[in-house]
ZADO-1210 file (C-alpha; in nm, 4 decimals, padded with zeros to 6 digits):
<atoms>
<atom x="-00.0006" y="-00.0005" z="-00.0001" code="MET" pos="1"/>
<atom x="00.1067" y="00.3597" z="-00.0567" code="LYS" pos="2"/>
<atom x="00.1931" y="00.5387" z="00.2635" code="ILE" pos="3"/>
<atom x="00.1508" y="00.9161" z="00.2662" code="GLN" pos="4"/>
<atom x="00.0453" y="01.0073" z="00.6228" code="THR" pos="5"/>
<atom x="00.2081" y="00.8707" z="00.9351" code="VAL" pos="6"/>
<atom x="00.0832" y="00.8736" z="01.2934" code="GLY" pos="7"/>
<atom x="00.3034" y="00.8328" z="01.5971" code="VAL" pos="8"/>
<atom x="00.1631" y="00.7530" z="01.9432" code="LEU" pos="9"/>
<atom x="00.3852" y="00.9071" z="02.2094" code="GLY" pos="10"/>
<atom x="00.6130" y="01.2089" z="02.1864" code="CYS" pos="11"/>
<atom x="00.8737" y="01.1020" z="02.4393" code="GLY" pos="12"/>
<atom x="01.2333" y="01.0220" z="02.3520" code="LEU" pos="13"/>
<atom x="01.1469" y="00.7413" z="02.1094" code="MET" pos="14"/>
<atom x="00.8199" y="00.8796" z="01.9753" code="GLY" pos="15"/>
<atom x="00.9701" y="01.2215" z="01.9034" code="ALA" pos="16"/>
<atom x="01.2631" y="01.0581" z="01.7238" code="GLY" pos="17"/>
<atom x="01.0296" y="00.8479" z="01.5078" code="ILE" pos="18"/>
<atom x="00.8113" y="01.1500" z="01.4276" code="ALA" pos="19"/>
<atom x="01.1194" y="01.3491" z="01.3328" code="GLN" pos="20"/>
<atom x="01.2613" y="01.0994" z="01.0845" code="ILE" pos="21"/>
<atom x="00.9139" y="01.0431" z="00.9379" code="SER" pos="22"/>
<atom x="00.8647" y="01.4148" z="00.8786" code="ALA" pos="23"/>
<atom x="01.2211" y="01.4461" z="00.7422" code="ALA" pos="24"/>
<atom x="01.1448" y="01.1696" z="00.4947" code="ALA" pos="25"/>
<atom x="00.8617" y="01.3793" z="00.3553" code="GLY" pos="26"/>
<atom x="00.5637" y="01.2179" z="00.5239" code="TYR" pos="27"/>
<atom x="00.2865" y="01.4267" z="00.6730" code="LYS" pos="28"/>
<atom x="00.3263" y="01.3251" z="01.0376" code="THR" pos="29"/>
<atom x="00.0873" y="01.3523" z="01.3274" code="LEU" pos="30"/>
<atom x="00.2262" y="01.2826" z="01.6755" code="VAL" pos="31"/>
<atom x="-00.0104" y="01.2284" z="01.9642" code="ARG" pos="32"/>
<atom x="00.0477" y="01.2683" z="02.3381" code="GLU" pos="33"/>
<atom x="-00.1946" y="01.2573" z="02.6295" code="VAL" pos="34"/>
<atom x="-00.1302" y="01.6175" z="02.7410" code="GLU" pos="35"/>
<atom x="-00.0438" y="01.9408" z="02.5596" code="GLU" pos="36"/>
<atom x="00.2730" y="02.0081" z="02.7667" code="PRO" pos="37"/>
<atom x="00.4134" y="01.6710" z="02.6579" code="LEU" pos="38"/>
<atom x="00.3500" y="01.7576" z="02.2939" code="ILE" pos="39"/>
<atom x="00.5199" y="02.0958" z="02.3418" code="THR" pos="40"/>
<atom x="00.8200" y="01.9285" z="02.5112" code="LYS" pos="41"/>
<atom x="00.8507" y="01.6641" z="02.2412" code="GLY" pos="42"/>
<atom x="00.8292" y="01.9068" z="01.9512" code="LEU" pos="43"/>
<atom x="01.0824" y="02.1373" z="02.1237" code="ALA" pos="44"/>
<atom x="01.3193" y="01.8381" z="02.1474" code="ARG" pos="45"/>
<atom x="01.2862" y="01.7810" z="01.7747" code="ILE" pos="46"/>
<atom x="01.3416" y="02.1500" z="01.6956" code="ALA" pos="47"/>
<atom x="01.6495" y="02.1555" z="01.9173" code="LYS" pos="48"/>
<atom x="01.7947" y="01.8455" z="01.7468" code="PHE" pos="49"/>
<atom x="01.7345" y="01.9933" z="01.4000" code="LEU" pos="50"/>
<atom x="01.8851" y="02.3282" z="01.5051" code="ALA" pos="51"/>
<atom x="02.1927" y="02.1428" z="01.6135" code="GLY" pos="52"/>
<atom x="02.2095" y="01.9739" z="01.2775" code="GLY" pos="53"/>
<atom x="02.2000" y="02.3120" z="01.1022" code="VAL" pos="54"/>
<atom x="02.4755" y="02.4485" z="01.3265" code="GLU" pos="55"/>
<atom x="02.6973" y="02.1484" z="01.2459" code="LYS" pos="56"/>
<atom x="02.6261" y="02.1752" z="00.8742" code="GLY" pos="57"/>
<atom x="02.4553" y="01.8357" z="00.8596" code="LYS" pos="58"/>
<atom x="02.1329" y="01.9805" z="00.7183" code="LEU" pos="59"/>
<atom x="02.0172" y="02.3085" z="00.5685" code="THR" pos="60"/>
<atom x="01.7746" y="02.5591" z="00.7254" code="PRO" pos="61"/>
<atom x="01.5352" y="02.4673" z="00.4443" code="GLU" pos="62"/>
<atom x="01.5459" y="02.1000" z="00.5396" code="GLU" pos="63"/>
<atom x="01.4822" y="02.1917" z="00.9023" code="LYS" pos="64"/>
<atom x="01.1878" y="02.4097" z="00.8075" code="ALA" pos="65"/>
<atom x="01.0443" y="02.1396" z="00.5780" code="ARG" pos="66"/>
<atom x="01.0701" y="01.8728" z="00.8519" code="THR" pos="67"/>
<atom x="00.8978" y="02.0962" z="01.1081" code="LEU" pos="68"/>
<atom x="00.6325" y="02.1870" z="00.8477" code="GLY" pos="69"/>
<atom x="00.5441" y="01.8202" z="00.8057" code="ASN" pos="70"/>
<atom x="00.4875" y="01.7785" z="01.1861" code="LEU" pos="71"/>
<atom x="00.1612" y="01.8313" z="01.3755" code="THR" pos="72"/>
<atom x="00.1010" y="01.7576" z="01.7416" code="GLY" pos="73"/>
<atom x="-00.2327" y="01.6528" z="01.8921" code="THR" pos="74"/>
<atom x="-00.3818" y="01.5131" z="02.2112" code="THR" pos="75"/>
<atom x="-00.6695" y="01.3400" z="02.0311" code="ARG" pos="76"/>
<atom x="-00.6321" y="00.9856" z="01.9025" code="LEU" pos="77"/>
<atom x="-00.9216" y="01.0572" z="01.6692" code="GLU" pos="78"/>
<atom x="-00.7059" y="01.3057" z="01.4783" code="ASP" pos="79"/>
<atom x="-00.5016" y="01.0121" z="01.3432" code="LEU" pos="80"/>
<atom x="-00.8002" y="00.8920" z="01.1366" code="ASN" pos="81"/>
<atom x="-00.6341" y="00.9797" z="00.8076" code="GLY" pos="82"/>
<atom x="-00.3094" y="00.7962" z="00.8764" code="CYS" pos="83"/>
<atom x="-00.1932" y="00.5125" z="00.6535" code="ASP" pos="84"/>
<atom x="00.0381" y="00.3712" z="00.9235" code="ILE" pos="85"/>
<atom x="00.0562" y="00.4423" z="01.2953" code="VAL" pos="86"/>
<atom x="00.3662" y="00.3627" z="01.5006" code="VAL" pos="87"/>
<atom x="00.2885" y="00.3211" z="01.8698" code="GLU" pos="88"/>
<atom x="00.5686" y="00.4234" z="02.1058" code="ALA" pos="89"/>
<atom x="00.3941" y="00.4545" z="02.4459" code="ILE" pos="90"/>
<atom x="00.4578" y="00.2967" z="02.7846" code="VAL" pos="91"/>
<atom x="00.5554" y="-00.0783" z="02.7842" code="GLU" pos="92"/>
<atom x="00.2244" y="-00.1909" z="02.9296" code="ASN" pos="93"/>
<atom x="-00.0086" y="-00.4210" z="02.7342" code="ILE" pos="94"/>
<atom x="-00.3262" y="-00.2809" z="02.8909" code="ASP" pos="95"/>
<atom x="-00.2359" y="00.0786" z="02.8044" code="GLU" pos="96"/>
<atom x="-00.1426" y="-00.0225" z="02.4518" code="LYS" pos="97"/>
<atom x="-00.4684" y="-00.2155" z="02.4127" code="ALA" pos="98"/>
<atom x="-00.6738" y="00.0962" z="02.5113" code="LYS" pos="99"/>
<atom x="-00.5001" y="00.2963" z="02.2340" code="SER" pos="100"/>
<atom x="-00.5452" y="00.0169" z="01.9796" code="TYR" pos="101"/>
<atom x="-00.9211" y="00.0047" z="02.0533" code="ALA" pos="102"/>
<atom x="-00.9572" y="00.3698" z="01.9634" code="VAL" pos="103"/>
<atom x="-00.7365" y="00.3369" z="01.6576" code="LEU" pos="104"/>
<atom x="-00.9473" y="00.0423" z="01.5338" code="ASP" pos="105"/>
<atom x="-01.2520" y="00.2658" z="01.5478" code="SER" pos="106"/>
<atom x="-01.1061" y="00.5630" z="01.3591" code="VAL" pos="107"/>
<atom x="-00.8448" y="00.4241" z="01.1124" code="LEU" pos="108"/>
<atom x="-00.9339" y="00.3102" z="00.7635" code="ALA" pos="109"/>
<atom x="-00.9623" y="-00.0661" z="00.7189" code="GLU" pos="110"/>
<atom x="-00.6363" y="-00.0950" z="00.5220" code="GLN" pos="111"/>
<atom x="-00.4272" y="00.1157" z="00.7687" code="ALA" pos="112"/>
<atom x="-00.1337" y="-00.0541" z="00.9391" code="ILE" pos="113"/>
<atom x="-00.0507" y="-00.0348" z="01.3113" code="VAL" pos="114"/>
<atom x="00.3014" y="-00.1036" z="01.4407" code="CYS" pos="115"/>
<atom x="00.4466" y="-00.1163" z="01.7896" code="SER" pos="116"/>
<atom x="00.7929" y="00.0080" z="01.8809" code="ASN" pos="117"/>
<atom x="00.8010" y="-00.2325" z="02.1770" code="THR" pos="118"/>
<atom x="01.1442" y="-00.3623" z="02.2651" code="SER" pos="119"/>
<atom x="01.0251" y="-00.6717" z="02.4490" code="SER" pos="120"/>
<atom x="00.6530" y="-00.7482" z="02.4322" code="LEU" pos="121"/>
<atom x="00.5054" y="-01.0236" z="02.2111" code="CYS" pos="122"/>
<atom x="00.3856" y="-00.8861" z="01.8779" code="ILE" pos="123"/>
<atom x="00.1325" y="-01.1641" z="01.8358" code="THR" pos="124"/>
<atom x="-00.0191" y="-01.0816" z="02.1763" code="GLU" pos="125"/>
<atom x="-00.0321" y="-00.7094" z="02.0987" code="LEU" pos="126"/>
<atom x="-00.1926" y="-00.7862" z="01.7626" code="ALA" pos="127"/>
<atom x="-00.4600" y="-00.9917" z="01.9345" code="SER" pos="128"/>
<atom x="-00.5731" y="-00.6717" z="02.1094" code="LYS" pos="129"/>
<atom x="-00.6743" y="-00.5218" z="01.7723" code="THR" pos="130"/>
<atom x="-00.9318" y="-00.5924" z="01.5078" code="ARG" pos="131"/>
<atom x="-00.6536" y="-00.5920" z="01.2450" code="ARG" pos="132"/>
<atom x="-00.3991" y="-00.8606" z="01.3493" code="PRO" pos="133"/>
<atom x="-00.3102" y="-00.9172" z="00.9821" code="ASP" pos="134"/>
<atom x="-00.2192" y="-00.5436" z="00.9518" code="ARG" pos="135"/>
<atom x="-00.0128" y="-00.5296" z="01.2695" code="PHE" pos="136"/>
<atom x="00.3646" y="-00.5665" z="01.3066" code="ALA" pos="137"/>
<atom x="00.6597" y="-00.4749" z="01.5261" code="GLY" pos="138"/>
<atom x="00.8808" y="-00.1850" z="01.4185" code="LEU" pos="139"/>
<atom x="01.1602" y="-00.1543" z="01.6792" code="HIS" pos="140"/>
<atom x="01.3742" y="00.1570" z="01.6462" code="PHE" pos="141"/>
<atom x="01.6893" y="00.2239" z="01.8476" code="PHE" pos="142"/>
<atom x="01.7832" y="00.5236" z="02.0598" code="ASN" pos="143"/>
<atom x="01.8688" y="00.7877" z="01.9481" code="PRO" pos="144"/>
<atom x="01.6273" y="00.7275" z="01.6583" code="VAL" pos="145"/>
<atom x="01.7583" y="00.9960" z="01.4170" code="PRO" pos="146"/>
<atom x="02.1112" y="00.8563" z="01.4398" code="ILE" pos="147"/>
<atom x="02.0825" y="00.4794" z="01.4799" code="MET" pos="148"/>
<atom x="02.0445" y="00.3125" z="01.1386" code="LYS" pos="149"/>
<atom x="01.8957" y="-00.0183" z="01.2506" code="LEU" pos="150"/>
<atom x="01.5262" y="-00.1046" z="01.2727" code="VAL" pos="151"/>
<atom x="01.3965" y="-00.4524" z="01.3605" code="GLU" pos="152"/>
<atom x="01.0837" y="-00.5600" z="01.1745" code="VAL" pos="153"/>
<atom x="00.8864" y="-00.8268" z="01.3565" code="ILE" pos="154"/>
<atom x="00.6022" y="-01.0367" z="01.2145" code="ARG" pos="155"/>
<atom x="00.3325" y="-01.1712" z="01.4430" code="GLY" pos="156"/>
<atom x="00.1701" y="-01.5053" z="01.3597" code="LEU" pos="157"/>
<atom x="-00.1155" y="-01.3221" z="01.1840" code="ALA" pos="158"/>
<atom x="00.0927" y="-01.0534" z="01.0050" code="THR" pos="159"/>
<atom x="00.0188" y="-01.0707" z="00.6328" code="SER" pos="160"/>
<atom x="00.2898" y="-01.0782" z="00.3682" code="ASP" pos="161"/>
<atom x="00.1603" y="-00.7507" z="00.2295" code="GLU" pos="162"/>
<atom x="00.1825" y="-00.5836" z="00.5716" code="THR" pos="163"/>
<atom x="00.5319" y="-00.7151" z="00.6324" code="TYR" pos="164"/>
<atom x="00.6496" y="-00.5914" z="00.2917" code="GLN" pos="165"/>
<atom x="00.4880" y="-00.2492" z="00.3413" code="SER" pos="166"/>
<atom x="00.6426" y="-00.2072" z="00.6868" code="VAL" pos="167"/>
<atom x="00.9857" y="-00.3176" z="00.5680" code="PHE" pos="168"/>
<atom x="00.9710" y="-00.0738" z="00.2761" code="ALA" pos="169"/>
<atom x="00.8501" y="00.2039" z="00.5049" code="PHE" pos="170"/>
<atom x="01.1478" y="00.1527" z="00.7312" code="ALA" pos="171"/>
<atom x="01.3794" y="00.1782" z="00.4294" code="GLN" pos="172"/>
<atom x="01.2073" y="00.4974" z="00.3143" code="SER" pos="173"/>
<atom x="01.3030" y="00.6551" z="00.6480" code="LEU" pos="174"/>
<atom x="01.6694" y="00.6016" z="00.5640" code="GLY" pos="175"/>
<atom x="01.7015" y="00.3008" z="00.7990" code="LYS" pos="176"/>
<atom x="01.8423" y="-00.0433" z="00.7416" code="GLU" pos="177"/>
<atom x="01.5751" y="-00.2920" z="00.8550" code="PRO" pos="178"/>
<atom x="01.6331" y="-00.6524" z="00.9511" code="ILE" pos="179"/>
<atom x="01.3693" y="-00.9203" z="01.0133" code="THR" pos="180"/>
<atom x="01.3551" y="-01.0410" z="01.3749" code="ALA" pos="181"/>
<atom x="01.1526" y="-01.3274" z="01.5289" code="PRO" pos="182"/>
<atom x="00.8540" y="-01.2634" z="01.7548" code="ASP" pos="183"/>
<atom x="01.0398" y="-01.3679" z="02.0675" code="LYS" pos="184"/>
<atom x="01.1276" y="-01.1440" z="02.3677" code="PRO" pos="185"/>
<atom x="01.4403" y="-00.9418" z="02.2926" code="GLY" pos="186"/>
<atom x="01.4053" y="-00.9982" z="01.9178" code="PHE" pos="187"/>
<atom x="01.7641" y="-01.0118" z="01.7810" code="ILE" pos="188"/>
<atom x="01.9606" y="-00.7215" z="01.9326" code="VAL" pos="189"/>
<atom x="01.8371" y="-00.7337" z="02.2913" code="ASN" pos="190"/>
<atom x="01.8461" y="-01.1148" z="02.2877" code="ARG" pos="191"/>
<atom x="02.2223" y="-01.0814" z="02.2519" code="LEU" pos="192"/>
<atom x="02.2782" y="-00.7480" z="02.4262" code="LEU" pos="193"/>
<atom x="02.0867" y="-00.7934" z="02.7512" code="VAL" pos="194"/>
<atom x="02.2763" y="-01.1050" z="02.8694" code="PRO" pos="195"/>
<atom x="02.6011" y="-00.9208" z="02.8031" code="TYR" pos="196"/>
<atom x="02.4894" y="-00.6234" z="03.0138" code="LEU" pos="197"/>
<atom x="02.3630" y="-00.8461" z="03.2934" code="LEU" pos="198"/>
<atom x="02.6827" y="-01.0438" z="03.2937" code="ASP" pos="199"/>
<atom x="02.8844" y="-00.7231" z="03.3245" code="ALA" pos="200"/>
<atom x="02.6883" y="-00.6392" z="03.6414" code="ILE" pos="201"/>
<atom x="02.7454" y="-00.9935" z="03.7817" code="ARG" pos="202"/>
<atom x="03.1165" y="-00.9687" z="03.6999" code="SER" pos="203"/>
<atom x="03.1371" y="-00.6375" z="03.8846" code="TYR" pos="204"/>
<atom x="02.9499" y="-00.7897" z="04.1807" code="GLU" pos="205"/>
<atom x="03.2058" y="-01.0730" z="04.1892" code="HIS" pos="206"/>
<atom x="03.4996" y="-00.8365" z="04.1898" code="GLY" pos="207"/>
<atom x="03.6234" y="-00.8724" z="03.8306" code="LEU" pos="208"/>
<atom x="03.7163" y="-00.5080" z="03.8217" code="GLY" pos="209"/>
<atom x="03.5918" y="-00.1535" z="03.8803" code="THR" pos="210"/>
<atom x="03.3078" y="-00.0092" z="03.6775" code="VAL" pos="211"/>
<atom x="03.5575" y="00.2179" z="03.5046" code="GLU" pos="212"/>
<atom x="03.8072" y="-00.0600" z="03.4219" code="ASP" pos="213"/>
<atom x="03.5394" y="-00.2942" z="03.2868" code="ILE" pos="214"/>
<atom x="03.4064" y="-00.0161" z="03.0651" code="ASP" pos="215"/>
<atom x="03.7551" y="00.0753" z="02.9410" code="ARG" pos="216"/>
<atom x="03.8365" y="-00.2906" z="02.8845" code="GLY" pos="217"/>
<atom x="03.5382" y="-00.3422" z="02.6532" code="MET" pos="218"/>
<atom x="03.5895" y="-00.0107" z="02.4744" code="LYS" pos="219"/>
<atom x="03.9613" y="-00.0479" z="02.4138" code="LEU" pos="220"/>
<atom x="03.9774" y="-00.4297" z="02.3897" code="GLY" pos="221"/>
<atom x="03.6667" y="-00.4936" z="02.1806" code="CYS" pos="222"/>
<atom x="03.6253" y="-00.1650" z="01.9972" code="GLY" pos="223"/>
<atom x="03.2797" y="-00.1006" z="02.1466" code="TYR" pos="224"/>
<atom x="03.1672" y="00.2655" z="02.1296" code="PRO" pos="225"/>
<atom x="03.0865" y="00.2579" z="02.5015" code="MET" pos="226"/>
<atom x="03.1344" y="00.0133" z="02.7889" code="GLY" pos="227"/>
<atom x="02.8477" y="-00.1885" z="02.9416" code="PRO" pos="228"/>
<atom x="02.7964" y="00.0363" z="03.2424" code="PHE" pos="229"/>
<atom x="02.7939" y="00.3567" z="03.0349" code="THR" pos="230"/>
<atom x="02.5409" y="00.1850" z="02.8034" code="LEU" pos="231"/>
<atom x="02.3306" y="00.0723" z="03.1003" code="LEU" pos="232"/>
<atom x="02.3132" y="00.4281" z="03.2306" code="ASP" pos="233"/>
<atom x="02.2260" y="00.5571" z="02.8855" code="PHE" pos="234"/>
<atom x="01.9470" y="00.3001" z="02.8267" code="VAL" pos="235"/>
<atom x="01.8139" y="00.3247" z="03.1831" code="GLY" pos="236"/>
<atom x="01.8594" y="00.0651" z="03.4513" code="LEU" pos="237"/>
<atom x="01.4814" y="00.0394" z="03.4981" code="ASP" pos="238"/>
<atom x="01.4382" y="-00.0295" z="03.1250" code="THR" pos="239"/>
<atom x="01.7041" y="-00.3023" z="03.1302" code="THR" pos="240"/>
<atom x="01.5511" y="-00.4529" z="03.4462" code="TYR" pos="241"/>
<atom x="01.2030" y="-00.4602" z="03.2898" code="TYR" pos="242"/>
<atom x="01.3258" y="-00.6216" z="02.9665" code="ILE" pos="243"/>
<atom x="01.5374" y="-00.8733" z="03.1547" code="ALA" pos="244"/>
<atom x="01.2353" y="-00.9847" z="03.3613" code="ASN" pos="245"/>
<atom x="01.0241" y="-01.0352" z="03.0508" code="ILE" pos="246"/>
<atom x="01.2987" y="-01.2391" z="02.8843" code="MET" pos="247"/>
<atom x="01.3592" y="-01.4508" z="03.1946" code="PHE" pos="248"/>
<atom x="00.9822" y="-01.5197" z="03.2252" code="ASP" pos="249"/>
<atom x="00.9846" y="-01.6423" z="02.8645" code="GLU" pos="250"/>
<atom x="01.3088" y="-01.8415" z="02.8485" code="TYR" pos="251"/>
<atom x="01.3741" y="-01.9354" z="03.2149" code="ARG" pos="252"/>
<atom x="01.7480" y="-01.9239" z="03.1467" code="GLU" pos="253"/>
<atom x="01.9900" y="-01.7899" z="03.4145" code="PRO" pos="254"/>
<atom x="02.1536" y="-01.5601" z="03.1576" code="ALA" pos="255"/>
<atom x="01.8376" y="-01.3431" z="03.1478" code="TYR" pos="256"/>
<atom x="01.7852" y="-01.3226" z="03.5279" code="ALA" pos="257"/>
<atom x="01.8402" y="-00.9686" z="03.6628" code="PRO" pos="258"/>
<atom x="02.1348" y="-00.9589" z="03.9098" code="PRO" pos="259"/>
<atom x="02.0521" y="-00.8493" z="04.2675" code="PRO" pos="260"/>
<atom x="02.2521" y="-00.5263" z="04.2275" code="LEU" pos="261"/>
<atom x="02.0428" y="-00.4173" z="03.9281" code="LEU" pos="262"/>
<atom x="01.7192" y="-00.4717" z="04.1260" code="LYS" pos="263"/>
<atom x="01.8498" y="-00.2730" z="04.4247" code="ARG" pos="264"/>
<atom x="01.9714" y="00.0182" z="04.2105" code="MET" pos="265"/>
<atom x="01.6282" y="00.0406" z="04.0466" code="VAL" pos="266"/>
<atom x="01.4583" y="00.0336" z="04.3883" code="LEU" pos="267"/>
<atom x="01.6948" y="00.3116" z="04.5040" code="ALA" pos="268"/>
<atom x="01.5997" y="00.5260" z="04.2044" code="GLY" pos="269"/>
<atom x="01.9464" y="00.5097" z="04.0518" code="ARG" pos="270"/>
<atom x="01.8234" y="00.4681" z="03.6968" code="LEU" pos="271"/>
<atom x="02.1168" y="00.6168" z="03.5021" code="GLY" pos="272"/>
<atom x="02.1434" y="00.9430" z="03.3134" code="ARG" pos="273"/>
<atom x="01.7747" y="01.0282" z="03.3411" code="LYS" pos="274"/>
<atom x="01.7831" y="01.0227" z="03.7228" code="SER" pos="275"/>
<atom x="02.1279" y="01.1784" z="03.7586" code="GLY" pos="276"/>
<atom x="02.2916" y="00.8668" z="03.9016" code="GLN" pos="277"/>
<atom x="02.3361" y="00.5075" z="03.7913" code="GLY" pos="278"/>
<atom x="02.6729" y="00.3344" z="03.7828" code="PHE" pos="279"/>
<atom x="02.8081" y="00.6857" z="03.7271" code="TYR" pos="280"/>
<atom x="02.7008" y="01.0216" z="03.8676" code="LYS" pos="281"/>
<atom x="02.5813" y="01.2943" z="03.6262" code="TYR" pos="282"/>
<atom x="02.5685" y="01.6637" z="03.6980" code="SER" pos="283"/>
</atoms>
């Protein structure tokens, strides 16, 4: 199907990034949040990112203006009625997602596609909460969305071939490099990444080295752009803990079990960069 208008549910860090690249790709883009201040904050984040791109010479003032011109914010789900595809990027809670899908089912055209940006939930289960399981898929972007090239495309059991092909092509049209991932918790990237991050915490607990030395070891010895603890703080310790629990519930393998230290840091509110302290302190 031909996609011309894109809807995005959520204007937080991920939703704003998805809306930005959609608008930059030339799509008329509507981004929805539950409250006006959240829309204002999300659109301001996009404008700031684009202004930085102009300052660095990575895009022209005209490209910035064109991207912002393609963006519209709203607090009404009903305003997304003309969208050909809607990407949901709200809280990782099935019940909350299901409420949004119910409204979308009532306002979207029959042929419209709905995707979830979930990083851990079952796509088949999410699709079952809609009246369009054949036109539902996973579209997992990575943070920061405007910079990271990868997108995981996930088919549920009911996802049609046409929907899969349309979603894959849509990801490519955004300038991304999509890969097909299975409908299993963690998909491809987190299935490999999360055990590595959890093992780094266990290793630290067992005295393998300091946080700084383990980070430097993986950066300088393996060529990683950042060490595991820097990455944990960037992603959010609460996010990692949440994903790890879902994966452990599914696979029941020790590699996916959250270490005690991770649980205690989350309980203490040390969530990483967003809280000002995780494995490192941030001013």
